[in-house]
C-alpha positions, 0 to 999 in steps of 0.5 A, a space after each residue: 692323544 692322536 686320532 691314530 692312537 685313539 683308533 688303535 684302542 678301538 676294536 671292530 665288531 669282528 674282533 670283539 665277536 671273536 673274543 667273546 666267541 659269539 656271532 657278530 650279529 649277537 654283539 650288534 644286538 647287545 649294542 642296540 640294546 645298550 648292554 655294551 657301548 659301541 661308538 659309530 664311526 664313518 658315514 656308514 655307521 660302523 661300530 667300534 668298541 673301546 678296549 677298556 670297556 670290553 675288559 670291563 664287560 668281560 669282568 661283569 660277565 665273569 662275575 655273573 658266571 661266578 654268581 651262577 656257579 655259586 648258586 648252583 653249587 649251593 642248590 646241589 649241596 642241599 
């Protein structure tokens, strides 16, 4: 795989923030806290995120949302 192909599978902070509907600084904070893995590129330290890791992270978020909804519905049915 060439460098161009590898970079095409990487997303910028702005792209991922738009996907999640969050502020870019929130995504940077998640990255700093280890919640989501970022790869630093360039001497400036720009972040990039692997597409497949973003998909995995979204799956985890959806799983947590499903768990929360299920717990709430159990509490309401009591």
